[in-house]
N, C-alpha and C positions, 0 to 999 in steps of 0.2 A: 636667236639672240641678236642684240643690237650690234651694229658695226663699231660704234664708238666704245671706248673702254668701259668695262663693267663698273658700275657704281655700287659701292658696298658701305653700309653703315655698320660700325662696330660699337658694341656696348658691353657692359659686364655688371657684376655686383661687388667685385673686389676693389673697385675704385679706379679712377683715371690714371693713377700712377702705378698700377699693379703690373708685375712682370708679364702675366699671361696675356693681357690685351695688347701689349706692345710686341710680344712674340708673334701673336696672330697678325698684327699689322705688318710686321717685317716679312712674314711668310708670303703675303699676297700683294705687297705694295707695287711689284713690277707687273702685275697682271690686272690690277684694278685701281680705280680712283677711290681712295679710302677716306672716310670721315669718321672720327671717333667722338662719341657723345657718351660720357660715363659719369657716374657719381663722383663727387669731390672727395669721398672717403669710402671706406669699406661699408657696404650695405648688404652683406651676406644675410640670407634668411628673410629678406624683405618681401618675398613672394610677389604678388601682383598689386601691392599697395601703391596708391597714388597720393600725392600731396594735395590736399583740398583746402586747408585752412591758411596756407601761407603761399606767397608767390614763389616761383622758381627763379633763382639767381643763377645766371649762366655766364661763364667766363671763358673766352678763347685763350687757352694757355700756350698754344702753339698753332701753326698753320693747320687748320681743319681738325684741331683737337680741342674739344669743349668740355669743361668741367661744370657739372650741374649740382647745385645744392638740393638734391632730391633723391628719389628712389630709382632703381634701374628702369622700372616701368615709366616713370616720369621722363627719363632720358629719351627713350624711344618714342614716347608720345610727343615730346617736344620736337624731336628731330623730324618726325614724319609729318606732323601737323603744322610746323612753323618753319624750322630751319631749312628743310629740304622739300617743302610742300609743292614748290613749282618745278622740281626736278627730282622725283622720288628715286631712291636707290633700287637696284635690281635685286639685292639681297640684304638681309639683316643677319649678321653673325654676332653671336655673343660669347663671351669668354676670352681667352681660355681660362676657365674657372680653376681656382687654386683648390683642388679637391674634387671628389666624385659628386656626381648628381645621378645616383642610381636608385631605382625603385621609388619608394615613397619620397625620396629627397626632392623629386620634381615638384611636389606640392608646396615646398617652402623656398625653393631656390630662386633668388633674384635673377640669376643668369638665365634660367629657363623662362622665367616670367618676362624678362626683357625680350627674348625671342618670341614669346607668345604674343606680346603686344604688337610686334611687327606682323605676325600672322593675322591678328585681329584686324590690322589696318591694311591688309591686302598685299603684303610683301612676303615672299618666300623667306623663311627664317630657319636658322640652324643654331643650336646651342652646343658649345664645345666645353668639355671638362677634362682636366688631367687628374687621374686618380693618384694624386701625389703632388709633389711640389718641386720636382727636379727637371724632368725632361720636356720642358716647354718647346724646345726647338723641334723635337720629334712630333709633338702634338701639332705644331704649326705646319709641318710637312703633310700631316694627315688632312688638316683643314684645307691646305692648298690643293691637295688631290681632289677633295670633294668639290671645291670651287671650279677647278679645271674640268672635272667631269660635268658639272652643271653648265659650263660654257659650251661644251660639246653637245650635250643633250640635257635640257632642263630637268630638274628633279621631277620624277613622274608621279607626284602626289602633291596635293595642297595641304598635307599634314605638316605640322612642326616637327623637325628632326632633333632628337636629343642624342648627342655623340659623346661617348666616354672613352678615353684613351688611357690604357695602362701606362704607368710611370716607368717606361722602358725606353732604351734607345730605339731609334727607328729600325735598325737592323734586327733587333730582338722581337719586334712585333710579329705576330703569327698571321696577320691578315685582318679582314673586316667581316663581321657577322651582323645580320639584321636580327634584332632581338625584341623581346617583350620586357616590360618592367617586372622586376622581381619585387620582393617586399621584405621589410625589416620587422623584427620584434619591436615592441614599444621601446622608447628610449630609456636609458638608464635613469636611476633616481636622481632627483635634483640635489644639488650640493648646497648645503646651508652653512653660512659663515656669519661673522659679525663685522660691521664696519668699525672704524676707530672710535666711534661714539657709543658702541655697544648695541647698535640696532641690527636686527636680523636682516640679512640679505641672502638672495638665492640665485644660483647659477643653473642654467639648463644643463642636464646631464648629457653625456656623449650619446651619439646615435646608437640604437640597438643593433645587435648582430643580425645577420641575414636569416630570414625565416623561409622565404620562397626564393631559392637561389639555384634551382636545378637547371638542367640543360635547356637552352632556349631563352634563358633570362639574361638580362644585362649583367648581373652579378657573375654568372657562370662564364660568360664570354670574356670579361675583363680578367677574371681569375686565371683563365687559361691563356692569357696573353693576346687576346683579340680585341680590336677596336669594336665597340658596341654602337650600333646605329638603331635607335628606336623611334619609329614614327608615332607621334602623339596626336590625339584628337582633343578638341576643347569641349565638345558636347558631353556633359557629365550625366545626361539623362540615362536612367536605367530602363532602356526601351523594353526589355523583356518583362519588366515588372508593371507596365502600364495597365494591362488587362486585369491582373490580380489586384492591383491597387484600386481600380475602378470598382471591382466586385466588392472589395472590402468596405469602401465608402458607402456602397449601396446596401450593406448588411448581408450580402449573399454568402 
């Protein structure tokens, strides 16, 4: 690790004014040089989307705190390819998300996607989520512990890390477990309403209940009061299916 202060980029999908990102900044500000680049408003569920048809408008709203009219992925892309391109950060941390990113959630999460963009661009990245909306200070302490451990010995994988913290006080947490992603059932039915002009409108239903939530999963760890740390890989190739797919195409 470098002798100078650790440089850390923070982003999220809840927006630059969200409590979670500022709790994360407060938890590490005395051990790292922190820059915040986050969406100007809530962009939850934005996944890995990039803004391609409009320019990004960026405003420095406080010292080293930048508001971006764009997606979470836009924010990290801008930060690493423009704002900090001559002095890249040592870590990209995203969150602390206002709510869980467990199981299938990672496919939709803007907070996970922002960390993934950092990973794509060659910077070790960790996404943090609080499974609730109360104990951000406790989640910040967990984030700080992970950063301090990284300072002592860099994270021993080039995988993106997805960290979910139960909504408990720090003293109530039972520890940390390395987990795999669980899975949910399909989401609940969409909610149909009408606008004031009588036109039909539709809201996405709530997330489905857990389907694969047994021991070893992120769902199970959090339910038992443990912090869940899941290493994620970006390669979606089903490598075990390559041979059978080749045979299928050949008509074998």
